[in-house]
C-alpha positions in Angstrom: 144.4 160.3 87.2 142.0 163.1 86.3 141.1 166.1 88.6 137.4 166.3 87.5 136.4 163.7 90.0 134.4 165.3 92.8 134.5 163.5 96.2 131.8 164.4 98.6 131.3 163.5 102.3 128.0 162.3 103.9 126.5 165.8 104.0 127.6 166.8 100.4 130.6 169.0 101.2 133.5 168.5 98.8 136.7 166.8 99.9 140.1 167.4 98.9 143.7 166.0 99.7 144.8 167.0 103.1 141.4 167.7 104.4 140.3 166.5 107.9 137.3 164.4 108.4 135.2 163.0 111.5 133.5 159.5 111.5 129.9 159.6 111.9 129.7 155.8 112.8 131.8 153.3 114.6 133.5 151.1 112.0 135.2 147.8 112.4 138.5 147.4 110.4 138.5 144.4 108.1 141.4 141.9 108.8 142.0 143.4 112.4 140.3 143.5 115.6 140.3 147.3 115.7 137.1 149.4 115.7 137.5 153.0 114.9 135.0 154.9 117.1 132.4 157.4 116.1 133.8 161.1 116.2 137.4 160.2 115.5 139.1 162.9 113.7 141.2 161.8 110.8 143.6 164.3 109.3 145.4 164.7 106.0 143.1 162.4 103.8 144.1 161.4 100.3 141.9 161.0 97.4 142.3 157.8 95.4 140.4 158.6 92.3 137.2 156.8 93.3 134.4 159.2 94.1 133.1 157.1 96.9 136.3 156.3 98.7 139.2 158.2 100.6 142.5 157.0 101.9 143.7 157.8 105.5 146.0 156.9 108.4 144.8 156.6 111.8 146.8 155.9 115.1 145.5 152.3 115.0 145.5 151.6 111.3 147.7 152.8 108.4 146.7 152.6 104.9 142.9 152.7 105.7 140.4 153.1 102.8 137.0 154.7 104.0 133.8 155.1 102.3 132.8 158.7 102.1 129.3 158.0 103.3 130.7 157.3 106.9 132.6 160.7 107.2 131.9 164.3 107.5 134.3 167.2 106.8 135.8 168.7 110.0 
């Protein structure tokens, strides 16, 4: 994996491993009946090498992959 991939949130701020993000839209989680609400703070994100996605854990769902267009840096 290369370190030159730049991951940005919906506002264009750079994201890094361990950052915290806030959801800007209610999101339904595929494969479950869970909906993660807008404004939810997600801590300690992980970059997965894809510039449009991050990995995270929430109280409801572990191993969640989020599109960066739905989050902003906290």
